[in-house]
C-alpha positions as semicolon CSV with decimal commas, in nm:
position;residue;x (nm);y (nm);z (nm)
1;M;0,553;-2,634;-0,152
2;N;0,528;-2,531;0,222
3;F;0,742;-2,318;0,438
4;R;0,939;-2,615;0,572
5;D;1,091;-2,657;0,235
6;F;1,289;-2,337;0,280
7;K;1,624;-2,350;0,462
8;L;1,511;-2,116;0,735
9;E;1,632;-2,115;1,095
10;E;1,407;-2,310;1,338
11;P;1,298;-1,999;1,543
12;V;1,150;-1,858;1,228
13;F;0,955;-2,163;1,151
14;E;0,816;-2,148;1,514
15;S;0,688;-1,802;1,432
16;I;0,551;-1,901;1,104
17;D;0,352;-2,193;1,279
18;A;0,230;-1,955;1,550
19;M;0,112;-1,694;1,293
20;G;-0,094;-1,980;1,101
21;Y;0,089;-1,926;0,775
22;D;0,021;-2,218;0,557
23;K;0,167;-2,232;0,202
24;P;0,403;-1,953;0,064
25;T;0,260;-1,707;-0,198
26;P;0,421;-1,692;-0,546
27;I;0,639;-1,405;-0,461
28;Q;0,761;-1,582;-0,133
29;E;0,817;-1,916;-0,314
30;K;1,040;-1,737;-0,568
31;S;1,230;-1,463;-0,375
32;I;1,301;-1,639;-0,038
33;P;1,548;-1,898;-0,179
34;I;1,721;-1,616;-0,364
35;T;1,747;-1,400;-0,057
36;L;1,882;-1,693;0,151
37;Q;2,154;-1,746;-0,105
38;G;2,264;-1,381;-0,026
39;K;2,213;-1,264;-0,386
40;D;2,073;-0,922;-0,473
41;L;1,713;-0,921;-0,596
42;I;1,475;-0,705;-0,783
43;A;1,118;-0,808;-0,751
44;C;0,807;-0,687;-0,910
45;A;0,501;-0,753;-0,696
46;Q;0,209;-0,568;-0,583
47;T;0,084;-0,503;-0,225
48;G;-0,126;-0,793;-0,105
49;T;0,104;-1,062;-0,253
50;G;0,284;-1,143;0,064
51;K;0,601;-0,946;-0,025
52;T;0,667;-0,837;0,333
53;A;0,716;-1,187;0,452
54;A;0,911;-1,258;0,133
55;F;1,180;-1,035;0,262
56;L;1,147;-1,029;0,627
57;L;1,155;-1,415;0,680
58;P;1,476;-1,488;0,512
59;V;1,652;-1,172;0,647
60;I;1,541;-1,277;1,000
61;S;1,674;-1,622;0,941
62;Q;2,018;-1,491;0,815
63;I;2,064;-1,261;1,112
64;I;1,998;-1,559;1,345
65;A;2,226;-1,787;1,150
66;K;2,513;-1,537;1,162
67;G;2,483;-1,493;1,527
68;N;2,342;-1,190;1,707
69;D;2,542;-1,099;1,993
70;E;2,589;-0,732;1,934
71;H;2,274;-0,525;1,870
72;K;2,375;-0,303;1,585
73;I;2,177;-0,241;1,248
74;K;2,177;-0,552;1,056
75;A;1,907;-0,468;0,813
76;L;1,740;-0,154;0,700
77;V;1,408;-0,142;0,523
78;I;1,321;0,183;0,352
79;T;0,938;0,241;0,262
80;P;0,737;0,540;0,154
81;T;0,477;0,594;0,417
82;R;0,450;0,590;0,786
83;E;0,159;0,351;0,768
84;L;0,348;0,105;0,581
85;A;0,643;0,131;0,814
86;I;0,412;0,070;1,108
87;Q;0,260;-0,231;0,945
88;I;0,593;-0,392;0,846
89;D;0,707;-0,338;1,208
90;Q;0,409;-0,506;1,343
91;Q;0,443;-0,805;1,111
92;L;0,804;-0,814;1,204
93;E;0,730;-0,844;1,567
94;G;0,526;-1,162;1,498
95;M;0,779;-1,317;1,259
96;S;1,070;-1,258;1,498
97;Y;0,872;-1,360;1,814
98;F;1,085;-1,668;1,878
99;A;1,412;-1,502;1,768
100;N;1,655;-1,280;1,948
101;V;1,591;-1,000;1,686
102;S;1,505;-0,648;1,782
103;S;1,332;-0,379;1,559
104;L;1,241;-0,016;1,540
105;A;1,021;0,180;1,306
106;I;1,136;0,538;1,229
107;Y;0,890;0,768;1,055
108;G;0,775;1,130;1,045
109;G;0,477;1,287;1,220
110;G;0,598;1,244;1,567
111;D;0,684;1,493;1,846
112;G;1,031;1,569;1,991
113;M;1,000;1,290;2,242
114;S;0,952;1,030;1,969
115;F;1,263;1,151;1,794
116;E;1,466;1,106;2,123
117;V;1,334;0,751;2,155
118;E;1,437;0,676;1,807
119;K;1,776;0,830;1,866
120;K;1,832;0,631;2,180
121;A;1,743;0,293;2,001
122;L;1,976;0,390;1,711
123;L;2,255;0,456;1,959
124;E;2,193;0,137;2,159
125;G;2,118;-0,076;1,853
126;A;1,836;-0,252;1,692
127;D;1,884;-0,537;1,447
128;I;1,625;-0,437;1,188
129;I;1,525;-0,065;1,135
130;I;1,213;0,022;0,918
131;V;1,218;0,393;0,807
132;T;1,062;0,647;0,586
133;P;1,347;0,837;0,399
134;G;1,283;1,197;0,519
135;R;1,261;1,107;0,895
136;F;1,569;0,895;0,885
137;I;1,777;1,145;0,694
138;S;1,724;1,376;1,000
139;H;1,894;1,102;1,216
140;L;2,168;1,038;0,953
141;N;2,259;1,402;0,925
142;L;2,338;1,406;1,302
143;G;2,614;1,163;1,264
144;Y;2,536;0,880;1,519
145;V;2,381;0,620;1,285
146;D;2,619;0,312;1,269
147;F;2,600;0,104;0,949
148;S;2,927;-0,087;1,024
149;S;2,741;-0,427;1,093
150;L;2,466;-0,363;0,813
151;D;2,425;-0,674;0,584
152;H;2,092;-0,610;0,423
153;L;1,908;-0,329;0,259
154;I;1,539;-0,361;0,147
155;L;1,374;-0,108;-0,069
156;D;0,989;-0,161;-0,034
157;E;0,750;0,002;-0,291
158;A;1,047;0,165;-0,471
159;D;0,830;0,295;-0,741
160;R;0,600;0,490;-0,514
161;M;0,901;0,634;-0,322
162;L;1,051;0,762;-0,654
163;D;0,710;0,915;-0,746
164;M;0,695;1,087;-0,395
165;G;1,034;1,260;-0,477
166;F;1,259;1,051;-0,235
167;M;1,533;0,969;-0,493
168;E;1,786;1,219;-0,343
169;D;1,724;1,093;0,019
170;I;1,736;0,733;-0,080
171;M;2,078;0,783;-0,261
172;K;2,214;0,970;0,043
173;I;2,110;0,682;0,271
174;I;2,263;0,424;0,040
175;N;2,580;0,622;0,000
176;S;2,653;0,604;0,372
177;M;2,623;0,220;0,373
178;P;2,898;-0,051;0,325
179;K;2,915;-0,164;-0,045
180;N;2,941;-0,519;0,067
181;R;2,569;-0,590;0,158
182;Q;2,281;-0,759;0,021
183;T;2,023;-0,532;-0,149
184;L;1,648;-0,631;-0,206
185;M;1,431;-0,406;-0,419
186;F;1,048;-0,463;-0,432
187;S;0,831;-0,261;-0,660
188;A;0,479;-0,271;-0,797
189;T;0,582;-0,158;-1,134
190;M;0,915;-0,152;-1,332
191;P;0,940;0,183;-1,501
192;T;1,271;0,297;-1,673
193;K;1,360;0,509;-1,348
194;I;1,345;0,193;-1,133
195;R;1,560;0,006;-1,378
196;Q;1,815;0,286;-1,366
197;L;1,799;0,289;-0,982
198;A;1,855;-0,096;-0,960
199;K;2,168;-0,059;-1,200
200;K;2,317;0,192;-0,955
201;I;2,262;0,001;-0,625
202;L;2,230;-0,367;-0,707
203;N;2,504;-0,621;-0,787
204;E;2,404;-0,870;-1,047
205;P;2,048;-0,912;-0,924
206;E;1,824;-1,192;-0,971
207;E;1,489;-1,096;-1,106
208;V;1,137;-1,218;-0,989
209;S;0,819;-1,079;-1,149
210;I;0,480;-1,155;-1,018
211;A;0,198;-1,039;-1,264
212;I;-0,068;-0,792;-1,126
213;S;-0,336;-1,019;-0,999
214;K;-0,688;-0,964;-1,090
215;P;-0,940;-0,849;-0,829
216;A;-1,049;-1,138;-0,597
217;E;-1,362;-1,335;-0,719
218;G;-1,552;-1,218;-0,411
219;V;-1,561;-0,860;-0,523
220;F;-1,873;-0,743;-0,694
221;Q;-1,771;-0,442;-0,903
222;A;-1,998;-0,177;-1,062
223;A;-1,967;0,160;-1,197
224;F;-2,181;0,475;-1,193
225;M;-2,163;0,746;-1,467
226;V;-2,209;1,072;-1,285
227;Y;-2,156;1,439;-1,315
228;N;-1,936;1,585;-1,046
229;E;-2,247;1,767;-0,888
230;Q;-2,423;1,436;-0,850
231;K;-2,148;1,251;-0,656
232;I;-2,250;1,361;-0,309
233;S;-2,602;1,263;-0,345
234;L;-2,510;0,926;-0,483
235;L;-2,267;0,865;-0,215
236;T;-2,515;0,940;0,070
237;H;-2,778;0,736;-0,109
238;L;-2,553;0,411;-0,137
239;L;-2,430;0,446;0,218
240;S;-2,787;0,478;0,365
241;S;-2,930;0,214;0,144
242;K;-2,668;-0,058;0,208
243;N;-2,667;-0,275;0,517
244;I;-2,290;-0,275;0,544
245;D;-2,105;-0,234;0,876
246;S;-1,763;-0,114;0,732
247;S;-1,695;0,102;0,424
248;I;-1,390;0,283;0,280
249;I;-1,434;0,581;0,031
250;F;-1,117;0,653;-0,157
251;S;-1,055;1,005;-0,290
252;S;-0,756;1,117;-0,497
253;T;-0,706;1,449;-0,304
254;K;-0,692;1,539;0,064
255;D;-0,927;1,836;-0,006
256;N;-1,193;1,606;-0,128
257;V;-1,133;1,375;0,173
258;K;-1,205;1,676;0,402
259;K;-1,500;1,766;0,205
260;L;-1,662;1,441;0,207
261;Y;-1,586;1,391;0,572
262;K;-1,780;1,706;0,657
263;E;-2,065;1,617;0,427
264;L;-2,100;1,277;0,583
265;K;-2,077;1,422;0,946
266;K;-2,369;1,658;0,861
267;L;-2,566;1,342;0,792
268;K;-2,487;1,207;1,137
269;M;-2,279;0,914;0,988
270;N;-2,021;0,750;1,200
271;V;-1,726;0,855;0,983
272;G;-1,353;0,904;1,013
273;A;-1,085;1,051;0,778
274;I;-0,722;0,986;0,693
275;H;-0,522;1,229;0,502
276;S;-0,167;1,388;0,530
277;D;-0,266;1,695;0,720
278;L;-0,356;1,494;1,026
279;E;-0,101;1,413;1,289
280;Q;0,031;1,053;1,310
281;S;-0,129;0,995;1,641
282;E;-0,477;1,108;1,486
283;R;-0,427;0,870;1,186
284;Q;-0,346;0,582;1,402
285;E;-0,642;0,650;1,618
286;V;-0,877;0,663;1,333
287;L;-0,744;0,326;1,196
288;R;-0,785;0,181;1,544
289;L;-1,151;0,286;1,575
290;F;-1,225;0,157;1,230
291;K;-1,061;-0,183;1,300
292;N;-1,258;-0,210;1,615
293;R;-1,583;-0,120;1,433
294;E;-1,620;0,209;1,639
295;L;-1,632;0,397;1,305
296;Q;-1,858;0,271;1,014
297;V;-1,698;0,475;0,734
298;I;-1,348;0,588;0,665
299;V;-1,275;0,856;0,390
300;A;-0,913;0,830;0,281
301;T;-0,652;0,907;0,012
302;D;-0,457;0,643;-0,154
303;V;-0,218;0,613;0,138
304;M;-0,466;0,340;0,274
305;A;-0,489;0,156;-0,051
306;R;-0,132;0,007;-0,024
307;G;-0,038;-0,205;0,268
308;I;-0,317;-0,152;0,499
309;D;-0,496;-0,477;0,575
310;I;-0,815;-0,445;0,750
311;E;-1,064;-0,746;0,759
312;G;-1,437;-0,719;0,716
313;V;-1,454;-0,423;0,476
314;G;-1,785;-0,484;0,309
315;L;-1,788;-0,183;0,068
316;V;-1,520;0,032;-0,117
317;I;-1,625;0,331;-0,311
318;N;-1,396;0,505;-0,547
319;Y;-1,518;0,868;-0,537
320;E;-1,281;0,922;-0,839
321;V;-1,139;0,680;-1,087
322;P;-0,791;0,592;-0,974
323;S;-0,494;0,727;-1,203
324;D;-0,384;0,369;-1,302
325;V;-0,496;0,014;-1,307
326;E;-0,273;-0,093;-1,014
327;D;-0,425;0,174;-0,782
328;Y;-0,758;0,052;-0,874
329;I;-0,676;-0,307;-0,791
330;H;-0,512;-0,197;-0,458
331;R;-0,823;0,008;-0,357
332;I;-1,093;-0,261;-0,423
333;G;-0,867;-0,519;-0,278
334;R;-0,954;-0,371;0,061
335;T;-1,274;-0,568;0,045
336;A;-1,337;-0,939;0,002
337;R;-1,030;-1,042;0,195
338;A;-0,958;-1,394;0,282
339;D;-1,226;-1,537;0,050
340;T;-1,507;-1,328;0,190
341;K;-1,755;-1,121;-0,029
342;G;-1,736;-0,748;-0,089
343;I;-1,871;-0,464;-0,311
344;A;-1,660;-0,212;-0,504
345;F;-1,832;0,080;-0,662
346;T;-1,658;0,353;-0,875
347;F;-1,788;0,693;-0,973
348;V;-1,704;0,775;-1,326
349;N;-1,738;1,135;-1,459
350;N;-1,691;1,276;-1,806
351;E;-1,320;1,333;-1,776
352;D;-1,247;0,993;-1,622
353;Q;-1,416;0,776;-1,862
354;Y;-1,079;0,700;-2,052
355;K;-0,920;0,593;-1,735
356;F;-1,209;0,363;-1,653
357;Y;-1,186;0,225;-2,001
358;D;-0,816;0,132;-1,938
359;I;-0,920;-0,067;-1,620
360;E;-1,183;-0,260;-1,812
361;K;-0,932;-0,348;-2,081
362;F;-0,690;-0,473;-1,814
363;L;-0,973;-0,672;-1,645
364;E;-1,073;-0,797;-2,002
365;K;-1,436;-0,746;-1,918
366;S;-1,704;-0,480;-1,897
367;I;-1,779;-0,381;-1,546
368;P;-2,161;-0,339;-1,479
369;K;-2,295;0,004;-1,491
370;G;-2,535;0,099;-1,217
371;K;-2,856;0,297;-1,269
372;L;-2,871;0,632;-1,074
373;P;-3,175;0,679;-0,852
374;D;-3,458;0,891;-1,014
375;S;-3,412;1,162;-0,747
376;I;-3,055;1,211;-0,878
377;G;-3,132;1,217;-1,247
378;E;-2,949;1,083;-1,540
379;G;-2,572;1,081;-1,568
380;P;-2,338;1,098;-1,876
381;I;-2,336;0,817;-2,137
382;Y;-2,038;0,586;-2,128
383;D;-1,892;0,605;-2,471
384;T;-1,589;0,402;-2,546
385;T;-1,590;0,452;-2,926
386;K;-1,364;0,761;-2,886
387;F;-1,088;0,550;-2,722
388;N;-1,071;0,281;-2,985
389;N;-0,838;0,467;-3,230
390;K;-0,498;0,602;-3,193
391;E;-0,608;0,975;-3,231
392;G;-0,870;0,958;-2,982
393;R;-0,683;0,757;-2,730
394;G;-0,575;0,940;-2,410
395;K;-0,784;1,255;-2,486
396;R;-1,047;1,368;-2,246
397;P;-1,367;1,368;-2,425
398;T;-1,651;1,617;-2,394
399;Y;-2,026;1,516;-2,358
400;K;-2,347;1,711;-2,357
401;R;-2,526;1,734;-2,022
402;K;-2,864;1,607;-2,019
403;N;-3,159;1,578;-1,762
404;F;-2,944;1,671;-1,456
405;K;-3,176;1,749;-1,165
406;K;-3,044;1,921;-0,870
407;K;-3,146;1,774;-0,548
């Protein structure tokens, strides 16, 4: 199948050709025809499967087909983070290049001037609005948002939005919309709370599910069993010994990101950091420098793992084991993009061994274990026998420390 098999409007095909799209991905192949039929949709698909184009292409096409004389809000995309809102808006610019479709991204972190720009755009009208819930609620509360022409609502990464506590904001936005609309919900997972939300807001939806993909073949994965005190020494050793131009270090907390950034700065490394305490303009500047290879290393929280597509990342390091398998896949998926090669290392301490065991079970293979340098000493032993019975599963085991050398 190719994109010409879909009943899209000609300006959309022109944009597809200009962007160099070839064949649709599985999520696009399954969901685009459903969306073009005007049906509601609940789709399970992770970041990196092409889901943004899966909802933007048919929505743009439907806006063109209906006629677009008056510039009022025709579609609203709600997404959990400002980074993802910006990325969707950037992709939308390309996909609508040959169409008379306008767009606006509304997200927190800006100044009063940006709020006024957003307000003016909402008052004058933009066809597709991409928003984060909290920021958009601020506009909605002031009473000038006009949903009278809205035909499409898209919830992107719905599971992450609920995890972040946006349920009340989402329902407030939805309750202010016309009931006669098309609603598309995309989520990486389908827990009970997502099913419950779908029942509230979707009308006889079609369902599409794309299984979690395994890491790309080009990713070499390895793990290091370490005590917490050994992590910094191992990190600096790996970064100094690898001839890699571009690396991302993922940490689960912003405090660790700040700490790692300071440690690497002391070592004169060309490093930047991304976490929630930075202003939006600062985060965008770090990403710009990293994309342009003016920064060699970025230390980041998981906000970068989902939806941020940066080519040429040679090394990903998980400073801690991610909380679930999908986050692991998202993180290491930042390397080996577009059939290139890449390396993904994971630091596994005592407490995280059970989480790493879950990852290996999902991947149906044992990930190679790296040997620590002699200068760092021996790390803990990786012992999975404690996880192979019901009573032991899920407990955080304790291990005896041995031969730890402080550098």
